[in-house]
C-alpha positions in Angstrom: 8.1 -9.6 -10.8 5.6 -7.1 -9.2 6.7 -7.9 -5.6 10.3 -7.1 -6.4 9.3 -4.0 -8.1 7.2 -3.3 -4.9 10.0 -4.0 -2.5 12.2 -1.6 -4.7 9.8 1.1 -4.5 9.3 0.6 -0.9 13.0 0.9 -0.4 13.3 4.1 -2.6 10.4 5.8 -0.8 11.9 5.1 2.5 15.2 6.6 1.5 13.5 9.8 0.0 11.5 10.2 3.2 14.4 9.9 5.5 16.5 12.0 3.4 13.7 14.6 3.6 13.7 14.3 7.3 17.4 15.7 7.6 16.8 18.5 5.5 14.7 21.3 7.2 14.3 23.2 4.0 12.1 20.2 2.7 9.9 20.0 5.6 7.1 21.8 3.8 5.4 20.2 1.2 5.5 23.4 -1.0 9.3 23.3 -1.2 9.7 19.6 -0.9 7.4 18.9 -4.1 9.3 21.5 -6.2 12.5 19.5 -5.7 14.0 16.5 -7.6 13.5 14.5 -4.5 9.9 15.7 -4.2 9.1 14.8 -7.9 10.7 11.3 -7.3 8.6 10.9 -4.1 5.3 11.6 -6.2 6.5 9.4 -9.1 7.2 6.6 -6.6 4.1 7.3 -4.8 2.0 6.8 -7.8 3.7 3.7 -8.8 3.4 2.3 -5.4 -0.4 3.0 -5.3 -0.8 1.3 -8.7 1.0 -1.8 -7.6 -0.9 -1.9 -4.4 -4.2 -1.7 -5.9 -3.1 -4.5 -8.3 -1.9 -6.8 -5.6 -5.2 -6.4 -3.9 -7.4 -6.7 -6.8 -5.5 -10.0 -7.9 -6.0 -11.5 -4.4 -9.6 -10.6 -4.3 -10.1 -12.4 -7.8 -8.1 -15.3 -6.4 -10.3 -15.4 -3.3 -13.5 -15.3 -5.3 -12.5 -18.1 -7.5 -11.5 -20.1 -4.4 -13.0 -19.3 -1.3 -11.7 -22.5 0.4 -8.4 -20.6 0.8 -10.3 -18.7 3.6 -11.2 -21.9 5.7 -7.8 -22.1 7.1 -8.2 -19.1 9.5 -5.0 -19.7 11.2 -2.7 -19.0 8.3 -4.7 -15.9 6.8 -2.6 -13.2 5.4 -3.3 -9.7 6.6 -4.7 -8.9 3.2 -7.2 -11.9 3.2 -8.4 -10.5 6.7 -8.9 -7.1 5.2 -10.6 -8.5 2.2 -13.1 -10.5 4.5 -13.8 -7.8 7.1 -17.3 -6.5 7.0 -18.9 -3.2 8.1 -21.7 -3.4 10.9 -24.2 -3.0 7.9 -22.5 -6.1 6.3 -20.8 -4.3 3.5 -17.3 -5.1 2.4 -14.5 -2.6 3.0 -14.1 -0.6 -0.1 -10.6 -0.8 -2.2 -9.8 2.5 -0.8 -10.3 1.4 2.9 -8.3 -1.8 2.2 -5.4 0.1 0.7 -5.5 2.8 3.6 -5.4 -0.1 6.1 -2.7 -2.0 4.5 -0.3 1.2 4.2 -1.0 2.0 7.9 0.1 -1.7 8.8 3.0 -1.3 6.3 4.3 2.2 7.5 3.4 2.7 11.0 
């Protein structure tokens, strides 16, 4: 499933990041992205972004078809909360903003 692939990509991304942190020669992006590990990181990051976008898009569709899901506010997922948040002017968060917030939540 896409969730298994997502978990595998997160594991592999974490592994590349940790390995990079132990090799001072790869601290600079210029060097790192010209290594096999850097190429793998970019490939994994692209796939991670693609799957993340699909998960958010799919959930947004589910919520638009069945807004009653949001009535049980005690059991909302973090993604559901992000999808319902509005700016002060009443506009919803953009897809980019939702993905950034989710990434911060996952990686920070």
